[in-house]
C-alpha positions in Angstrom: 145.2 66.6 144.1 143.4 66.2 140.8 140.4 68.0 142.2 142.6 70.9 143.3 144.2 71.2 139.9 140.7 71.2 138.2 139.5 73.8 140.7 142.5 76.0 139.9 142.0 75.7 136.1 138.3 76.5 136.5 139.1 79.6 138.5 141.8 80.7 136.0 139.4 80.3 133.1 136.7 82.3 134.9 139.1 85.1 135.7 140.3 85.2 132.1 136.7 85.4 130.8 135.9 88.2 133.2 139.0 90.1 132.1 137.7 90.0 128.6 134.3 91.5 129.5 133.8 95.1 130.6 130.6 96.8 131.7 130.4 100.5 131.6 129.0 103.6 129.8 129.9 104.9 126.3 131.4 108.4 126.8 132.7 109.2 123.3 131.9 108.0 119.7 135.0 108.6 117.6 133.7 107.3 114.2 131.2 104.8 112.8 132.9 101.8 114.4 135.0 103.2 117.3 133.9 104.4 120.7 135.3 104.9 124.2 133.8 103.3 127.3 134.4 104.1 130.9 134.2 101.0 133.0 132.7 100.6 136.4 136.2 101.1 137.9 136.6 104.4 135.9 139.1 103.0 133.4 138.6 104.3 129.8 138.8 101.8 126.9 139.0 102.6 123.2 136.9 99.9 121.5 136.6 99.1 117.8 133.5 97.1 116.9 134.6 93.7 115.7 133.6 92.4 112.3 132.6 95.7 110.7 134.3 98.7 109.1 132.4 102.0 108.6 133.4 104.7 106.2 136.1 107.1 107.4 134.8 110.5 108.6 136.0 112.2 105.4 134.4 109.6 103.2 130.8 109.5 102.0 128.5 108.3 104.8 131.3 108.5 107.4 129.7 111.2 109.4 126.3 109.6 109.1 127.7 106.3 110.5 129.3 108.2 113.4 126.1 110.1 114.2 124.1 106.8 114.0 126.5 105.0 116.4 126.4 108.0 118.7 122.6 107.9 118.8 122.6 104.2 119.5 125.3 104.2 122.2 126.3 107.5 123.7 125.7 107.7 127.4 124.2 104.2 127.4 125.2 101.3 129.5 127.1 98.6 127.6 128.7 95.2 128.0 131.9 94.9 126.0 133.2 91.5 125.1 136.8 91.9 124.0 137.6 89.3 121.3 141.1 90.4 120.3 143.3 93.2 119.1 144.0 94.7 115.6 147.5 95.1 114.2 147.7 98.5 115.9 146.9 97.0 119.3 143.3 98.5 119.5 140.7 96.4 121.3 138.3 94.6 119.0 135.0 93.8 120.7 131.3 93.0 120.5 129.2 95.6 122.3 125.7 95.0 123.6 123.6 98.1 124.5 121.7 97.6 127.7 122.3 93.9 127.3 120.1 93.4 124.3 121.1 95.4 121.2 124.1 95.0 118.9 125.0 98.3 117.2 126.9 96.4 114.4 123.7 94.9 113.1 122.0 98.3 113.0 124.9 99.9 111.1 125.0 97.0 108.6 121.2 97.0 108.1 121.2 100.7 107.4 124.0 100.5 105.0 126.5 102.4 107.2 129.2 99.7 107.4 130.9 97.0 105.5 131.8 93.7 107.1 135.6 93.3 107.6 137.9 92.9 104.6 139.3 89.6 105.8 137.2 86.7 107.0 133.8 88.4 107.3 131.5 86.8 109.8 128.7 85.0 108.0 126.0 86.3 110.4 127.1 89.9 109.9 127.6 89.4 106.1 124.0 88.5 105.7 122.9 92.0 107.0 125.4 93.8 104.7 124.2 91.8 101.7 120.6 92.6 102.4 121.3 96.4 102.8 123.3 96.3 99.5 120.4 94.6 97.7 118.0 97.1 99.0 120.3 100.1 98.1 120.4 101.5 101.6 122.9 104.0 102.9 126.3 103.8 101.2 124.8 101.3 98.8 122.9 104.1 97.1 126.3 104.8 95.4 127.1 102.7 92.3 130.6 101.7 93.5 131.3 102.8 97.1 135.0 102.7 98.2 135.5 100.4 101.2 137.3 102.2 104.1 140.3 99.9 104.0 140.9 100.9 100.3 140.2 104.5 101.2 142.8 104.4 104.0 145.4 102.8 101.6 144.7 105.5 99.0 145.2 108.2 101.7 148.5 106.7 102.8 149.8 106.8 99.2 148.9 110.5 98.9 151.0 111.3 102.0 154.5 112.8 101.1 157.3 110.4 101.7 160.0 111.3 104.1 163.6 110.8 103.0 
């Protein structure tokens, strides 16, 4: 009986791990940290790169970040490891291009992204810090506005409904 229970638990864990991993092709790049992937069973997933936040499209370096992510990922085969969801229900994930390249690292190294506002991952933070020290990308500006601040500012500018 014990063996049967252990076998059931092992199968359940394997199924859950597989459900959190998608293989497919990038079909759209929405912005500097958001893309759409079509899976091998033709489902479309909107994916936000976990651990980074690129400038918004109408912010300095926003379009550059989108174009760079597009060059890195568009029409490429990717493996997506879903690690959670944001407060809006969007899938947060780590993406590997052709099984070997992480676009988050490229964006951070080139100064086209910040690490996340809350609990930045130390491994990613090291790339952001180095780009900032070298004055790359958005770090050529003396005091760039992080996208989370920019979004809050834009929300405050919206007329309030009564």
